[in-house]
N, C-alpha and C positions, 0 to 999 in steps of 0.2 A: 534595596531595587534588585531585582533578578537579573543575571548575566546574560542569560538567555530567554526569549518569550517561547519558543519551542525545542525541545530536544526531540528528534524523530528518529526511530529505530527500524530498520527494514532489510530486506533483501537488496544489495549492491549489485543491479543489474546493467549490462549495457544493453541497449533496445536495438534491435535491427530491424527496420521498419519497410515493409514494401508493399505496392498493392496488388491485388490481385482479383479475379472475379469468383463467383458463387461455386463455380465447376471445381476450381483449384482446391477449395476448402473439402469438397466432397470425396474427390479424388484421393484427397491425402489424409482422410479420417480426422480433420480437424474439427472440433467442436467449436460452432461459430460463436463469438461473444463472450467466451471462458477464457480461463486460464489453464492450460493444458501443460502438466509436469511431464518432461521428456528427459530420456538419458541422453548420455553424448553422443551416441550411435544416431539416435533419431534427430537430435540437433543438427548433425553433421548431414544427414540426408534432407532434411528441409531446407537446410541453407544452400545447399547445392541446387536445389529445385526453385530459389526465390529469384524473383526479376530484380531490376536495378533497386539497390536497398539506400536507406540513409541510417548510420550507425550514431546513436546518441545515448548519452550517459541516462538512465531511468531507474526503475524500480519505485514501487508506489510511495513509500516513505521518503525515500532521496527525492522525488518529484516534488512532495509536499516542502521539505526542507527548502529546496531551491525557490518554492514558489514564496514562500513566507520570506526568505532573502530578498526576493525581486520586489516584494512589495515594502520593503523597506523595514522589515523585522529581523529580529537576532535568533538566529537557528543554529542548531548543531546537528549532528547526525552520528549515529553507530552503524557501520555495517560491514561486512567482511567482503575483500577481494584479495586476489592472488599476487603476488610479485612477479607480474607478467604484463604485456604490452596492454591488454585492455583494462586491468587493473590500475596502471599508470594514468590511462585516459581517464578512466571514473573519478580518480583521486584529483586530477588536476580540473576537470570539468566542476565537480561539487564545490572545490574549495574556489574555484574562479567566479562563483555565484555568490562567493561570500559566507559560505557555511563553515562552520568548524567541525574538521572531518580528520581525527586523529586515531581511528582504528588500526591497530598493528596490521599489516597485510600478512596473509598466509606465505610462507615459504614453501615452494613445491606445488605439488597436486593437491586438490583438483583445481583447474584453473579458475579464472574469474567469470562469474556468471553470464549468462547472455541469453536473450528472449528475442525468438523470431516472431515477429509481428506482422499479421497480413490483415491488410486494409481492405475490405470490399468497398464497391461503389457507393453503398447506402452510407458509409462512415464507420460502420461497424468494426470494432478490433478483435481478432482471435491471437491470443499470445499462445507461445508454445515456449515454455520454459525451461532451460537446463541450469540448475541452482548452484552446482559446482561450488566454489569455495564457500556460497552463503551456509552450506550446512556445516561450517564450522564456526560461526559465530557461536559463542557460549557465556557464561558467567564472567570468564577473564575480561571479556571485551567490554564489560560495563565500567565506565568510568564514574566512579560515586561522585566527586565533585562538581562534574557537569550535569548529574541527575540534581543533585541538591540545587544547582545555581539555574535551572529551567522552571520558569512558570508551570509548564504543561510538559508531560512526557507523552508522546504519541507513537503508536505501534501499528503496524499493519498486521491482519490477520492472516496473510500469506506465512508470517514467521512459524505460524504452529506447524508447517511442513516439516522443517528443519528441526529434530528433536531437542537438540542441546539450546536453540533459541528460546523454547520455553521458559528453560530455567535463567536464562538470561532477564526475561522480560519480568518475570516473576520478582527476581532480584532489585530490578530496576524500580517496578512499583511500590515494592518495599520502602525502599531507601527514599523515593518521592514522597511517599505517605507519613513518614517520618520526619522528613524536612518541612510537612505543611504544604506539599505540592499537589496538583492533580494529574491524573493518568488518562489517556485517552486512546481508543482503537477504532481502526475501520474494520469492518467486515471482509471487506476485499472483493469477494466473490460468490455468487450462489453456490457454487462448488465447494469452495472451501468451507462455508457455512454446512454444507451436508456432512463434510467430513468431521468437524468439529463442534457442531451443535451443543452438545451438552457441556463442552468446556468453555465455549464462549458464553453461554448463561450463566455458568458457574463464575466466571470472570465478573459479568456485571452484578449479580447477585450477591456475591460475597463482598462486593465493595472494592475489588482490586482494580475494575475500571470504573472510572466517572462518568466520562462522556463517550458517546457511541457514534461513528459516522456509518452510513450505510446508503444504498440505494435502494428502491421500493422491491426489486427481485431478492435481495439478499436480505431484507427484512422481512418478507413473507415467507421465504426458505427458512429463517432463523424460527419463526413460529408454526411453520408447517400449515399454512392457511392461504388459501387463495384472493382473501379479503385484505386490502390495504389497511382498510379502518381497523379490523380486529387486530392485525398486526402493529398498528400503531398503538392502539391501547394497551396492548399487552408491553410494549417497550416503555411506555411512560411508567410503569411499576418496578421495571428491573434496571434502571440507571438513572442517574439525576438529571441528565440532558441528553437528548438524540436529536441529530440533525440527519434528515432523510431526503435525498436527491430524487427527482421524478421526472427527469429528462425534460420535456418539451412542457410538463406541468409544473415546471421550478421546484422549490423544495419546502419541506415543514421541521419546523424547529420545535418540539415540546420538552416543556420543564414543567413537571407537577401537572397541572391542570391548566398551564398556560400553553397555548399555541400561536406560533409566528409563521404564518405561509407568505413565501417569497416567491413571486412570479418570476417565470424564465425571461430572459432578456431576449428577443427576438432576433433570429440571424437568417441571412440570405440563403446560406448554403451550408449543410453539414458535412465538413470533409474527413474528418478523424476524432473519434472518441477517444483514443489513447490519451490516458493521463486527466481526464477531465475531472473525475472524483478527487483526484490527488489536490488539484488544484483548488476546487471547491474548499477542501478542507485548508488549504493554506489561506485562502480568502477569510475563511470563517475566522481563523485564528488572529 
C-alpha cells in the first residue's frame, strides 16, 4: 500500500488577494486572467497599490496537496520557501492541512515567494508572482523515498520557469517510474504553455508524464488551434489520460477512445476563480 496518494511538487507561494476593477488592471499593465511573473521591485509597487488584502498560503500544486488532504487523502509536497516570516507561515499552513512537507528552507535570500492576486467583479483572477525562493528548488530537494511511496507524483507547469526545478522534476519522474508509479502535470496557464510548448509536448510524448490536467484555453494553446475538438483529439494521442476543465461547460476526461463528460455544478454567483483548477485536480485524485 502506498504511504501517499499524491506527491505534489510546485512553487510555494503566499497569495495576497485583493479586489479591484478593470481600470486598475489597465492602469497597472496587468494581463487579465494570466500569471504574470514580476521582479521584486514590481512586486513591491503592486503591493503598495493594493487595496485591503487577504494573505493565504497557495501556489498551484500546494493548493492541490491541501485539497487532497481536505478530502481525506494522503498528500506530500515539495516546495521551496525561505527561512523568513512568510516561509514560516507557509510551512505552518500546509502542515496544518495534514500535508507532509519537509523541504529544507532556504537560508537568507531570496525571500519566500508571493503573488499579488487581483480579482475583478466578474470573479476572474490576475496573478502577479515574484518567485523568490522558488527559483532555488533543485534536485537536492527531491526526497526519493517520498516519491517511491506516492501512488502519483504531480507537478505544476509553472515549475518550468525556475531552471533548476526542471532537473528536480525529471529526477522525480524517473524515480517514480522506476518504482512503478505514475507522473502527472498541469499545464498551468496559456502563457506558460506559450513559453514551453515544445518541452511540454516532449514530456508527454516521451512518456515522462502519464496524466495531464488543463483548461480549454491551455489545451488550445498547446496545439495552437482555436478548435477545442481538434486540441482534444490531439491530446488523446499524446498522453495516457487527460482531464480538461471548461468553466461553465464542465469538464472532459479522455483515455484512448474513451470520453467522459462531467457537467458543471450550477452556482448562484461567481466570486473568485483563484485555485479552481487546483482543487479540480485534487477532487480528481
